[in-house]
C-alpha positions, 0 to 999 in steps of 0.5 A: 932111727934118729939118723934116718929122721935127721937125714929126712929133714936135711933132704926136705930142707931147701937150705940150712936147717938149724940144730935147734929146729931139728931137736924141737921137731924130733923131740930130742936134744941138740947133742943127739942131733949132732951125734946123728950128723956125725953118724951120717958123715961117717957113712959118706954124707957131706954135711956143712955147718955154720954158726947161727945158720945150721946144717946143709946137706951138700952131697950124698953117697949111693945108699938106700935108707928110710931117711933117703926116701921118707921125705919124698913119700911123706903122706903117701900110702907107699912108704908108711913103713920102709925097710932097707936090708943089706941082703935078703933072699928075695924082697918079694918073699920078705914082703910076703912074710911080713904081710902074713905077720901083720904088716900094714899096707904101704910097706916097702922093702928094699935090699942092696942085694938079693941071694934068691932074686926071682922072675917069672916062670921060676927064673932067677934075677941077677941082683949084684950088690950096690948096682941095682934097685931091688924093691917090693911093695905090699898092697891090699887092693879092694877090687875084683879078681878080674880087675886084679889081673890088670895090676901088673900091666898098670905097675909097668906103666907106673915104673916107666913113669918113675924112670922117666921122672928120675932119668929123663928117658922113658922105657917101653914095655915088652908085654906084659911086664918087662921094661926095655930101653935101647932094645934091651931089658932094663927092668923086670916086674913080678906080682905075687898074690896071697889068697885065703884058702877057704874063701879065695879072698885076696890077703895081699898083693906084692909087686916086686921090681928089679931095675938095672941101675949101675952095672957097667957090664953083665955076665955071659947070660944076661949080657946080650939082653940086659942094659943098665941106666948107667949104660943107657945114660952114660952115668949112674943115677943114685938108686935112692932117687930112682926109688923115690920116683918109682915109688911115688909113681906107683903110689899115684897109680894105686890111688887110681886103681882100678877106677881109671882103667881107660887112661892106663889102658891107653898109656899101656898101649902107647908104651907097649913095644910088642905091638906090630912084631912077630911073636912066639907064644909059649903055652902049655901046649907048646909054641905057636907063632904069629903077629901081635896086633893089639892090646884088648880091654883086659890088657891081653895081647891080641895075636893073629896066628900064622894059620889065621886064628886071632885070639887074646893071650892072657897068660903064658910066655910071649917071645918077641923076635928081634926086640932084644937083638935075638930070637928068644 
């Protein structure tokens, strides 16, 4: 939409940008540019204008739109197509549907709310409207199945990078894919794959990310374990700014995947809060307890069990005692 293109130009400009310059760059009339400006003002954007100088973006509402993100993602793989929805069942499901319909690599799907947000092991993910950042990205990595199993861990490091860039604080990682800030869960990550039935070849990978941004409080179930950026920082950052930083960090990560394994393994080990803690491993055969001693070369969790056995956990569920202020 022209409105998004005009907003992207306003955000890219360090100061004023003239209506004539925008009309020439976008190939539309100055009257069309003016109508787009009025539409943006109607959505809550504060845009000043002065004769012979042009337009300047003074302030922005907390909105998610292609125009908010396009400038920050220009020239990157992620952001080649940006879809912002008011509501969707799940951004992961929508991304997968579009992948099967032929959407290209780099598609980003964001939603103001999810009616069926989901986490690992079939859990639901609370997605209140206007308060969280719910996004999914479509990728088609060229790598082996073994290397593909590292992708969630790499994504966790990249999201830590994005949150730090946008907010100045770095979360830690609860193995394998929950981000933790001030001892509580800030973000969940869910990676889902589409495989070709006959050959087993990868069709697509969808990485879904849900970050608590503006919540002032949580419900009775999430309250004891969840935290938002508003609660941690004392203010709520704009979701579009967090989204732009997270997507840029994901794009940087993707350009390195899987070549720079040692660098991301080192960073994952540094960020992982599970190490050095008592853990409960929930597997298909029940629960066992032990001590988390390290991260192996495949991003698996090395656990010394209470009976003396040492093995690497690569699947199942790991519960960390005390990490969220309670024993899960």
